[in-house]
C-alpha positions as CSV (number, residue, x, y, z in Angstrom):
1,M,7.0,33.2,51.7
2,A,5.6,32.3,55.1
3,H,4.2,28.8,55.7
4,A,0.5,28.5,56.4
5,E,-0.2,28.4,60.1
6,V,-3.3,27.6,62.2
7,G,-5.5,30.7,62.2
8,H,-3.4,32.3,59.4
9,D,-5.5,33.9,56.7
10,P,-3.8,33.5,53.2
11,A,-5.7,36.6,52.1
12,D,-3.4,38.7,54.4
13,D,-0.4,37.5,52.5
14,R,-2.0,38.3,49.2
15,L,-2.8,41.8,50.4
16,R,0.7,42.3,51.7
17,I,2.3,41.1,48.4
18,R,0.2,43.5,46.3
19,S,1.1,46.4,48.6
20,A,4.8,45.7,49.1
21,P,6.9,48.3,47.3
22,M,10.0,47.6,45.2
23,F,13.2,48.0,47.2
24,R,14.2,51.3,45.6
25,D,10.8,52.8,46.5
26,F,10.9,51.4,50.0
27,L,14.4,53.0,50.4
28,D,12.8,56.4,49.7
29,E,9.9,55.7,52.1
30,Y,12.2,54.5,54.9
31,W,14.4,57.6,54.6
32,Q,11.5,60.0,54.6
33,R,9.8,58.4,57.6
34,T,12.8,57.8,59.8
35,M,15.5,60.4,58.9
36,P,13.8,63.3,60.9
37,R,14.6,61.4,64.1
38,W,18.4,60.9,63.3
39,K,21.1,63.1,64.6
40,K,22.8,65.4,62.1
41,S,26.0,63.3,62.1
42,S,24.0,60.1,61.6
43,R,22.1,61.7,58.7
44,Q,25.4,62.5,57.0
45,M,26.9,59.0,57.5
46,H,23.7,57.3,56.5
47,A,23.4,59.4,53.3
48,S,26.9,58.4,52.3
49,Y,26.2,54.7,52.8
50,R,22.9,55.0,51.0
51,R,24.5,56.6,48.0
52,L,27.4,54.2,47.8
53,Y,26.0,50.9,48.9
54,L,22.1,50.9,49.0
55,E,20.9,52.7,46.0
56,G,20.8,50.3,43.1
57,S,20.8,47.2,45.3
58,F,18.2,44.4,44.9
59,P,17.1,45.6,41.5
60,G,13.6,44.4,40.4
61,I,12.9,42.9,43.8
62,S,10.1,44.0,46.1
63,I,10.8,44.5,49.8
64,D,8.9,41.3,50.8
65,E,10.9,39.1,48.4
66,I,14.3,39.8,49.8
67,D,15.5,36.6,51.5
68,E,18.7,35.3,53.1
69,E,20.3,34.4,49.8
70,H,19.8,37.9,48.5
71,V,21.3,39.5,51.6
72,A,24.2,37.1,51.7
73,R,25.2,37.8,48.1
74,W,24.8,41.6,48.6
75,F,26.9,41.5,51.8
76,A,29.6,39.5,50.1
77,A,29.8,42.1,47.3
78,L,29.8,44.8,50.0
79,N,32.8,43.3,51.7
80,S,34.7,43.4,48.5
81,N,34.1,47.1,48.0
82,T,34.6,48.4,51.5
83,G,36.1,47.6,54.9
84,P,34.6,45.1,57.3
85,G,33.5,47.8,59.8
86,A,31.7,49.8,57.1
87,A,30.1,46.7,55.7
88,N,28.7,45.9,59.1
89,R,27.3,49.4,59.5
90,V,25.6,49.2,56.1
91,L,24.2,45.8,57.0
92,A,22.8,47.3,60.2
93,I,21.0,49.9,58.2
94,L,19.5,47.2,55.9
95,N,18.5,45.3,59.1
96,A,16.7,48.3,60.5
97,M,15.0,48.9,57.1
98,L,13.6,45.3,57.0
99,N,12.5,45.5,60.6
100,K,10.5,48.5,59.6
101,G,9.2,46.6,56.6
102,E,7.7,44.1,59.1
103,E,6.4,46.8,61.3
104,W,4.7,48.6,58.4
105,G,3.1,45.4,57.1
106,Y,5.2,44.9,54.0
107,R,6.8,41.7,55.3
108,S,5.8,38.8,57.5
109,D,6.7,39.1,61.2
110,G,10.1,37.6,62.0
111,S,11.1,37.3,58.4
112,N,14.1,39.7,58.4
113,P,16.9,37.7,56.7
114,C,19.6,40.0,58.1
115,R,19.4,38.1,61.4
116,S,20.9,35.0,59.7
117,V,23.9,36.8,58.0
118,R,27.1,36.6,60.0
119,R,28.7,40.0,60.6
120,N,32.4,40.6,60.1
121,K,34.5,40.2,63.2
122,S,35.4,43.6,64.8
123,R,39.1,44.3,65.1
124,K,40.1,44.5,68.8
125,I,41.4,47.9,69.7
126,E,44.5,47.3,71.7
127,R,46.9,49.9,70.4
128,F,47.9,52.7,72.7
129,L,51.0,54.8,72.8
130,S,53.7,54.0,75.4
131,S,55.4,56.8,77.4
132,A,58.4,56.7,74.9
133,E,56.1,56.9,71.9
134,L,54.2,59.8,73.5
135,R,57.5,61.7,74.0
136,R,58.3,61.2,70.3
137,L,54.9,62.4,69.2
138,G,55.1,65.3,71.7
139,E,58.4,66.4,70.1
140,V,56.9,66.5,66.6
141,L,53.8,68.4,67.8
142,E,55.9,70.9,69.7
143,D,58.0,71.4,66.6
144,D,54.9,72.0,64.4
145,Q,53.3,74.4,66.9
146,S,56.4,76.5,66.9
147,V,55.6,77.6,63.4
148,E,53.1,80.2,64.5
149,G,50.2,81.1,62.3
150,S,50.7,78.1,60.0
151,L,48.4,75.3,59.1
152,R,51.0,72.9,60.7
153,S,50.6,74.8,64.0
154,T,46.8,74.6,63.9
155,V,46.8,70.9,63.1
156,A,49.3,70.2,65.8
157,A,47.2,72.1,68.4
158,A,44.1,70.0,67.4
159,V,46.0,66.7,67.7
160,T,47.4,67.8,71.1
161,L,43.9,68.5,72.2
162,L,42.9,65.0,71.2
163,L,45.6,63.6,73.4
164,L,44.7,65.8,76.4
165,T,40.9,65.3,76.3
166,G,40.3,61.9,74.7
167,C,37.8,63.5,72.3
168,R,37.0,62.0,69.0
169,A,38.6,63.7,66.0
170,S,35.2,64.8,64.7
171,E,34.4,66.4,68.0
172,V,37.6,68.5,68.0
173,A,37.4,69.4,64.2
174,G,33.8,70.6,64.7
175,L,34.6,72.8,67.7
176,Q,33.3,76.4,67.7
177,W,34.4,79.2,70.1
178,Q,30.9,79.3,71.5
179,D,31.4,75.7,72.8
180,L,34.2,76.8,75.1
181,R,32.9,77.7,78.6
182,G,35.7,78.2,81.0
183,Y,37.3,74.8,81.6
184,R,34.6,73.0,79.8
185,L,33.6,72.2,76.2
186,K,29.9,72.0,75.6
187,L,29.7,69.7,72.6
188,R,26.4,70.2,70.8
189,D,26.5,67.0,68.7
190,S,28.9,64.1,69.6
191,K,28.5,60.4,68.7
192,T,26.4,59.9,71.9
193,G,24.6,63.3,71.7
194,P,25.4,66.6,73.5
195,R,28.0,66.2,76.2
196,T,30.4,68.1,78.4
197,V,34.2,67.7,78.0
198,W,36.3,68.8,81.0
199,L,39.6,70.6,80.3
200,G,42.7,70.5,82.4
201,D,45.2,73.4,82.5
202,D,47.2,72.0,79.6
203,A,44.2,71.6,77.4
204,R,42.9,75.1,78.2
205,A,46.4,76.5,77.4
206,V,46.3,74.9,73.9
207,L,43.1,76.7,73.2
208,D,44.3,80.0,74.7
209,A,47.3,80.0,72.4
210,L,45.2,79.9,69.3
211,S,44.4,83.0,67.3
212,R,40.7,84.0,67.0
213,P,40.1,85.6,63.6
214,R,37.2,88.0,63.7
215,N,33.9,86.6,62.5
216,I,35.3,83.0,62.3
217,P,33.3,80.7,64.7
218,W,35.6,77.7,64.2
219,V,38.3,77.0,66.7
220,F,40.5,75.1,64.3
221,W,40.5,77.2,61.1
222,N,42.4,76.5,57.9
223,A,43.3,80.0,56.8
224,E,44.8,78.7,53.6
225,R,41.4,77.2,52.4
226,R,39.3,79.6,54.5
227,A,37.5,76.6,55.9
228,P,37.4,74.7,59.2
229,L,39.7,71.6,59.6
230,V,37.0,69.1,58.6
231,K,39.1,65.9,58.6
232,L,42.1,65.8,60.9
233,S,42.8,62.3,59.5
234,N,44.0,63.9,56.3
235,Y,46.9,65.5,58.2
236,W,47.7,62.7,60.6
237,P,50.0,60.5,58.3
238,S,52.6,63.2,58.1
239,I,52.7,63.7,61.9
240,R,52.5,59.9,62.6
241,D,55.4,59.0,60.2
242,R,57.7,61.8,61.5
243,A,57.1,60.4,65.0
244,G,57.9,56.9,63.9
245,L,54.3,55.6,64.6
246,S,53.4,54.1,61.3
247,D,50.8,51.7,62.8
248,V,49.0,54.2,64.9
249,R,45.6,55.5,63.8
250,L,44.3,58.9,64.8
251,H,41.6,57.2,66.9
252,D,44.3,55.5,68.9
253,L,45.0,58.8,70.6
254,R,41.6,58.5,72.3
255,H,42.5,54.9,73.2
256,T,45.8,56.2,74.6
257,F,44.0,58.8,76.8
258,A,41.7,56.1,78.3
259,S,44.4,53.5,78.8
260,H,46.8,55.9,80.5
261,A,43.9,57.0,82.7
262,A,43.4,53.4,83.7
263,M,47.1,53.1,84.5
264,S,46.7,56.1,86.7
265,N,44.1,54.1,88.7
266,E,41.1,56.1,87.4
267,T,37.9,54.0,87.7
268,L,36.1,52.8,84.6
269,S,33.1,54.9,85.5
270,M,35.3,58.0,85.6
271,I,37.0,57.1,82.3
272,G,33.6,56.5,80.7
273,R,32.4,59.9,81.9
274,L,35.5,61.6,80.5
275,L,35.0,59.8,77.1
276,G,31.3,60.4,77.0
277,H,30.4,56.7,77.0
278,R,26.9,55.6,77.8
279,S,27.9,52.2,79.3
280,L,30.8,50.7,81.1
281,S,31.0,47.9,78.5
282,A,31.9,50.6,75.9
283,T,34.6,51.9,78.2
284,S,36.2,48.5,79.2
285,R,37.5,47.9,75.7
286,Y,39.8,50.9,76.1
287,A,41.3,50.0,79.5
288,H,44.2,47.8,78.4
289,L,47.4,47.8,80.5
290,G,50.9,47.5,79.3
291,D,53.0,44.6,80.5
292,E,55.3,46.9,82.5
293,H,52.3,48.2,84.5
294,V,51.1,44.6,85.2
295,S,54.6,43.6,86.3
296,E,54.8,46.6,88.6
297,A,51.5,45.8,90.1
298,A,52.6,42.2,90.7
299,Q,55.8,43.4,92.4
300,Q,53.9,45.7,94.7
301,I,51.4,43.0,95.7
302,G,54.1,40.4,96.2
303,A,56.1,42.8,98.4
304,A,53.0,43.5,100.5
305,M,52.3,39.8,100.9
306,E,55.9,39.1,101.9
307,R,55.7,41.8,104.6
308,L,52.6,40.1,106.0
309,L,54.3,36.7,106.0
310,L,57.4,37.9,108.0
């Protein structure tokens, strides 16, 4: 409860307390009022988090009664049931909800307790494939693609496109033939909204080699299930393990694309444009260089300095 302040009318607090809904009711109101402004992908993700981690939380507590202790206990339980990244994302949803609670007059201004709860540390993304690892992966993908008309071939083509474009797995899995415009992919709904992905000759060749069943809009089609390849991550472990890359996530292929672009002296602004980032800060986390490239650069700079000294 807020402390009395000069000029503060206690009647305002009493009115707010009487009108503040229970958390479960506020959850419904928040969803109804804010969901229409979310992207389709955000709606799906938020709906999953709501069902798993928000519904049933804070039982018997009104929205204005939730304090730091409530949130801290809830977040600790959340961490025991899901990964640190997902827990942070659910906490971000609760934070947005309580901000709206203040904006809509259900809570005192500046009372959001989520601001005091320490988030989980994010894992630094530093894994990218070396040239030797890329060759091993390429051999596995080439072997799978040789089995024409099979699910293995379709999955291998999708993974190859990830490597050649730096796209997110969801962006490739959701591709439709109408999105292909010459040497461009016009993505209708990516993490950062609609964007254009530019294709090189190799990436375009991967798409040209795919069959296009009549009346099937999806580029990567699972003929066995008669459905699009919704989650490429389901097929990645088999490919990864055969290539001897047990510690590599599917998302690390996007990281590999960006890191090798940096090693090829592409600017961060260019890499960010290729990846569809909105800011350079988002791009810089992908631009790690291997020791051999740093060593090579040091050799070149040292040689140049030596020539100047002679």
